[in-house]
C-alpha atoms as one frame of an Amber mdcrd trajectory, in Angstrom:
protein
  58.693  57.095 126.501  59.877  58.390 123.125  60.094  54.900 121.612  56.451
  54.038 122.452  54.504  53.644 119.225  51.413  51.511 119.849  48.954  49.928
 122.252  47.430  46.554 121.423  44.174  44.809 122.198  43.585  41.127 121.458
  40.046  40.605 120.231  37.753  37.790 119.178  36.203  39.815 116.324  38.508
  42.321 114.633  35.782  43.915 112.471  33.545  44.498 115.479  36.408  46.079
 117.458  37.320  48.302 114.493  33.699  49.381 114.134  33.347  50.116 117.856
  36.529  52.243 117.865  35.323  54.042 114.726  31.870  54.777 116.195  33.052
  55.731 119.668  36.184  57.750 118.875  36.340  58.253 115.104  39.357  55.944
 114.727  40.234  55.217 111.093  41.857  51.916 110.161  44.174  50.429 107.598
  42.955  47.172 106.023  43.365  44.077 108.236  46.022  41.565 107.176  46.100
  37.803 107.703  49.493  36.381 108.654  51.034  33.278 110.164  53.585  32.833
 112.930  54.635  29.291 113.712  51.463  27.212 113.900  49.135  30.188 114.342
  47.170  32.055 111.709  46.109  35.458 112.969  44.666  38.753 111.769  46.174
  42.128 112.563  45.325  45.774 111.905  46.699  49.158 112.938  44.891  52.454
 113.154  45.674  54.921 110.384  47.451  58.214 110.937  49.564  57.412 114.000
  51.890  57.226 115.844  50.862  56.307 118.372  48.867  53.528 116.776  46.128
  51.258 118.083  46.762  47.644 117.129  44.111  44.910 117.115  45.042  41.223
 116.852  42.592  38.352 116.400  44.373  35.074 117.159  43.344  31.469 117.730
  43.047  29.743 121.089  46.456  28.784 122.438  48.255  31.496 120.479  50.060
  34.480 122.012  46.914  36.475 121.049  44.290  34.116 122.471  41.087  36.076
 123.195  38.958  33.048 124.057  38.650  34.418 127.609  37.469  37.769 126.261
  38.997  40.787 124.575  41.661  42.582 126.594  44.372  45.187 126.577  47.419
  43.077 125.736  50.572  45.167 125.399  52.292  48.457 124.802  54.905  48.425
 122.041  58.303  50.076 121.815  60.988  50.088 119.126  64.349  48.786 120.331
  67.796  49.288 118.819  68.511  45.604 119.660  65.610  43.320 120.584  67.820
  40.597 122.108  69.638  43.088 124.341  66.329  44.767 125.195  64.836  41.402
 126.187  67.840  40.608 128.393  67.516  44.017 130.043  63.803  43.510 130.743
  64.384  40.030 132.198  67.133  41.432 134.435  64.666  44.099 135.580  62.116
  41.469 136.633  59.955  41.338 133.513  60.125  37.731 132.273  59.760  36.852
 128.621  56.200  35.777 127.885  56.722  35.075 124.175  59.471  35.710 121.644
  59.031  35.886 117.899  62.803  35.575 117.404  62.789  31.754 116.996  60.243
  32.292 114.193  62.400  34.854 112.405  60.477  37.840 113.763  62.572  40.108
 116.003  60.072  41.018 118.722  59.399  39.843 122.259  56.618  40.202 124.810
  57.536  40.561 128.477  55.174  40.365 131.442  54.842  43.638 133.291  52.779
  42.499 136.264  52.508  46.023 137.690  50.183  46.970 134.799  48.603  43.536
 134.266  49.759  43.423 130.647  52.820  42.911 128.518  55.466  45.214 127.128
  56.657  44.492 123.597  60.070  45.336 122.210  60.393  45.274 118.429  63.734
  45.513 116.682  64.069  48.796 114.821  65.180  46.805 111.741  61.450  46.053
 111.227  60.444  49.708 111.223  60.890  50.373 107.504  58.566  47.478 106.630
  56.091  48.584 109.289  55.989  52.101 107.884  55.601  50.800 104.312  52.564
  48.729 105.260  50.888  50.688 108.048  52.118  54.294 107.766  53.232  55.053
 104.176  55.190  58.283 104.034  55.507  58.351 107.821  58.686  59.566 109.462
  61.077  57.213 111.257  60.199  56.653 114.903  62.742  56.655 117.727  63.960
  53.445 119.378  65.117  52.613 122.893  68.927  52.698 122.761  70.044  49.315
 124.085  73.792  50.034 123.835  75.711  49.137 126.968  77.060  52.533 127.892
  80.066  51.110 129.755
């Protein structure tokens, strides 16, 4: 549990979701960012002050963050010492890969965790410095799941 650092909701309207979180629970936000992965443009934002963070993603239909069927809890995110090894481990444990950013040069992967009706995300710890620079300036390093073999 120590490597858990965020929960994510995919939403159709990022500003509305930010406002609702702010009004209902006093959540403060960083500024949303527009980015592109493969053929998909999307918007992303993280709560300020974490961890743990709340992440909101607004993505187009057909994307890994498609909210055309309605907003939903999408995933819980963990840092991993090695995203490829972490993905192999999750697949071996019965959690198939739902989407991988690795072919797009982004070391993260979503895996289906049917027991919770959502995905688990593993993000390579090599991305943590950039994450902290953008979303948590001055924040301390966060722990990662140790994916070393141990044999």
